[in-house]
Residue, then its C-alpha position, 0 to 999 in steps of 0.5 A: x558088741x554090735x555087728x562086725x564089732x570085730x573091725x574095732x580091733x585095728x590089731x590082734x595079738x598074737x604070740x611073737x615070732x623069731x626072726x624071719x628066715x631070710x634075716x641076712x638079706x635085711x643087714x646093711x652092708x653100707x652101715x658095715x662100711x661106715x661103721x669099718x670107717x669109724x672103728x679105724x678112726x677111733x682106734x688110730x686116735x692118741x686122744x681117746x677123750x675126743x671118742x668119750x665126748x662124742x658117745x657122751x653127747x649122743x648119750x645126753x641126747x638119747x636121755x632127752x629124746x627117749x622121753x619126748x617121743x612119748x610126750x612126757x614133756x617136751x624141751x626146746x630142741x635148742x636147749x637139747x642141743x646146749x645140754x648135749x654140749x655143756x652136759x646134763x648137770x646144767x639142767x638145773x640152770x635151764x630149770x631156773x630159767x624156765x626152760x625145763x621143768x622139774x619133772x622133765x628134770x627128774x625124768x631125764x635123770x633117770x633115762x640117762x641113769x638107764x644107761x649106765x645099766x644098759x652099759x653093765x648089760x653091754x659090759x657083761x657085768x649083767x645079763x638080760x634076764x626077766x629081773x634085769x628088764x623089770x629092774x630097767x623099767x624101775x630105773x626108768x619110771x623112778x620119778x614117774x609115779x602115775x599112768x593115763x588111765x581110762x574108767x568104765x565110762x571112758x574118762x581119762x584119770x592118772x593111776x598109779x604106775x606099777x614100777x618093775x612089775x609086769x602088767x596085771x590088766x590088759x594095756x590096749x590102746x585106743x586109736x586116734x580112729x576108736x579101734x584097739x590095739x591089742x597087746x600080749x594078755x597079762x597071763x602071757x606076759x612071762x611066757x612071752x618075755x622067756x621066749x623072747x630072752x631065749x631067742x635073743x641068745x641064739x641070735x647072739x650065737x648065730x651073729x645076727x647083724x646088729x641093725x637086724x636084731x635091735x629092729x627085732x628085739x625092739x619090736x617084739x618086746x613092743x608086741x609084748x608091752x609087759x608093763x603098764x607104761x614105759x614099754x618103749x623107753x625099755x624097749x629103746x635101751x634094749x636097742x641101745x644095748x644091741x648096737x652098743x654091745x656091736x661096737x656102734x653108738x647108742x641109737x637115738x631115735x629123735x621125736x622131730x626127725x623120725x617120729x612118723x617113720x618110727x611109728x609107721x615102721x612098728x606098724x609095718x612089723x606089726x604086718x610082718x615086714x620088719x624091712x622099714x625098722x631095720x632100715x630107719x635104725x641103720x640110717x639113723x646109725x650111719x648118720x650118727x656115726x658119719x657125724x661122729x667120724x667128723x668130730x674125730x678126724 
């Protein structure tokens, strides 16, 4: 390594940390107020199908956007809006019209199916365990057979993807500036996952507000980066589970609107500032709740 070689590391890995002691100060009362309005209006409805339609529309958008934000595929915004209205059964028509690739269609299907696993977690039919996380990853990547890799000469190639298994080699990405972002070494993944799950259980007992818990869980899981690829999709699925279990809507991080602040907030959390990620999640959730209110009242 050349002199000053440590500067080639943009972010050094360190074990995950619990919530800050003052986590309650990060909670967003304005979000809770909108949520109270939503639940009151929802519970007063005579037609539960209207609520189900709102929820299904958001889940469809989630299934599309979670792959776009990872650059797995691209989907025209108009196609996303149309599919949100008519449902994913219409994907075949958009594929036939050349507006959706077969690969995107398969991955979106996997991602929507993964939300059924999330609902099992929300409904108490499953528990958040290591095996659950691996199964969730396997489902999310069912139709993804390869991952991007770099050989010893710095050449990119497509390597087979381990599905539902912890990584066996380091997966530290190289940033555009040439520096490395370190994630958890493979040999410590299981220990870190165990710590994550133990703290998650403690947080549920303590009644941590969902926007703080979702931000914490997403970031700490991302810090571990336990899989070769697909970690962001798993993190966003777990984030969805936190909000849904607290009777909120699925959290949809939209590529066009949220990608830059999302990545900036994750970087701030790397520096021990969880507030930007909490606020981003709260803002998205509040906006979607407000839109949902307009659709049912």
